[in-house]
N, C-alpha and C positions, 0 to 999 in steps of 0.2 A: 536633725531631721528637717527637710524642706518645708517650707509653711504650706497650707492649702492653697494659698491664692498663688503663690510662685509656682506650684505645681499643676495649676489649672490647664487641663487639656485644650489646646487652641490650634488654629491654622491660620496661616497668614497668605494672602493673595498679593500679588503685584499686577493691577489690572485683572485680567482672567487667568493668570497664571499662578498656581500654587506654588509657594517659594518655601516654606517650613511648616513643619507641624510637630508637635510634642508639648512638653511643660512650656509655661508662658515664660519663664526665666530664659528656657533655650532658645524659643522662638524670638523673643525680644533681642537677644544678642545676635542671632542669625539676621535679623532683619538690619541691626546696626551696621554688621559687617557688608552687606550688600546694598544699602538703602540709596548710596548715591548712583549705583550703576543700574539699577530696576528700572523695568519699563513700565510706567503706568503708576498711579497713586497704591500706597500699600494700605491694606486693611487686615485687621487680626479679628478672628472670629471665637468666640467661645463655643467649644464644640458641644457643650451640654445645652445651652441656652440659644445659640445661634446669633446672639448678639455681638455687635463691635466694640472690641475692647480698646479703651484710648490709651495709648503708650507714649510716654514722655521720654524720648530716646538721646536727648541732649545731654553732652558732656562724654565723659570716659564710660568704660566698662564698670569700674567700681562705683560711679555716680549713679548709673543705671540701677545696678543691682541694690545700692542702699536706697534709692526712690521707691523701688518695688517692694522692698522689705519694708519701707515705712509705711507705705500703703497697705501692706498685708497685716502689720500690726494694729494699724488704726481701724480695719475692717473686723480683726479680732476683739478688739476693745469694744467696738459699737454692737457687735452682736452678742457679746457675752462669753465668747470662746476663748478667754485667755488661758495659757498653758497652766496657770495655777495660781493660788491666791495664798499669801503668806500667813494669813490668819485663819486659813481653812485646812482641812484635813489634808496630810501629805498623800501623793499619789503612790499607791502601793506598788511594790518591787515586782519583777518577772515581766514576762514576755505578754504583751496585750494582745487580746483576742484579735485576729486578722479581721478586717472589714467592719470593725466595731466602730462608731463615731459617737463621741460624747457631745451632747448639746443639752442647753437648758430647756426644760418643759414646766410651763406654769399651770399649775391646776389647783381647784379649790379643795379646801380639806376633804370633802366628801369623795372627791375623786381618788385622793392618795390613800384613804381608809379603804375605799373598795379595792384599789390595785394592791394595798399590803395584804389582802386576804387571798390572793390570787396565787394558784401554785407556780413556784419559779421567782415569786416577786414582782414589783413594778416592772422592770425591763421587760422580762420575758412576757409579760401579759400585754405590754405594750406593741411588743413586736408581733404578737399573735392577731392583736386587734387589727394592725396596718395591715399583715397579710390576708387576713379573712377580707378586709375591705378591698384589696387589691384584686382578690379573686372574684368577689360579688361585682367590682366595676367591670369586669370582662375586658380589661385591657384598655377602656374607653379613654382615661387618664394619660395613659402613656401614649396613645394615638394623637391625642390632642397636643400634647407636649411636644411630639414630633413633628407634627404640622405647624405649630408655631414656631420652632426655632428654624425650621427649613424657610419657612416665610420670611422670617427676619433677615436670614442670609440672602435670599434671592431678591428681595426688596432693596437690599443695599447693593448688590453686585450685578443683578440680571434684569433689573427693570426696563432696560432699553433692548433687549434681546427679542428676537421675533419670538412669538408664542408665549411670553410671559404670563399674560393675562390667563390665557387658557390653561397653562400648566398650574397656575396658582389655583383655579378652579376646579380643576382635576384632583391636585393635592387635597383640598380642603373635603371634596366628594369621596374620597379613598378610592379613586379610580387611577392606580398607581400605573396601569398600563398606558393609559392616555396622558399620564404626567411624564413618564419616561419618553414617549412619543413626541411629545411637545419639545421636549429638550434635545432631541436628537441631533441637531444642527449646532447646539451651543458648544462653545469650548469644552473640552473633554474634562480639565480639571474643575470647572464650575458644576458641568452634570454629574460628575462621579462624587463630589463632596454633597450637593443637594441629594443625590439618593442616598447617601450614607446617612445625612441627618434625618431624612424621612423615615428612616427605618424605625419601627415601634421596639423601644428598649426592652419590652417583656418579651419579646422573642429572641432576645439575645442571652437569656439568662439560663 
């Protein structure tokens, strides 16, 4: 199974032109194939955070894959998301639940005691708490995240375009009509990707 890092959804631009989109490993190899012929500097953006992903594309395809795989493993070790522990319980057999991601949660004993008493166990209780918090939040956190990832992308690629500052102000004000209007004359790939990033993820569920 492809690691989480290698499958990171991302988009690459050469100047103002979108040249690749998809899983990180696929985008990296696509860039490698055309980098000598690309017009303008190439930047790769994380579709979730809007941050620039630094890619080292030196060497052969095998070397690139190995380098990205090593980075993925290092990240997994740092975050405690290793695939398994030789001294711990073995992973149960059978098909995993789709969409479920296992990560470490650190709580005090009293928190674990309370969770253990909840219907469905700790995992279901935590999911209910998060869902209730999201509903109470009214989508504010999702909107803020969308604004931040769009800003990261635009600050890296569109800072010199006409109407940039006005577009950013409209974005953070939630005035999407003005936001789109300020980008009307921009290169279509930049504008379309910015609009995609600015969409509130909660509206797509």
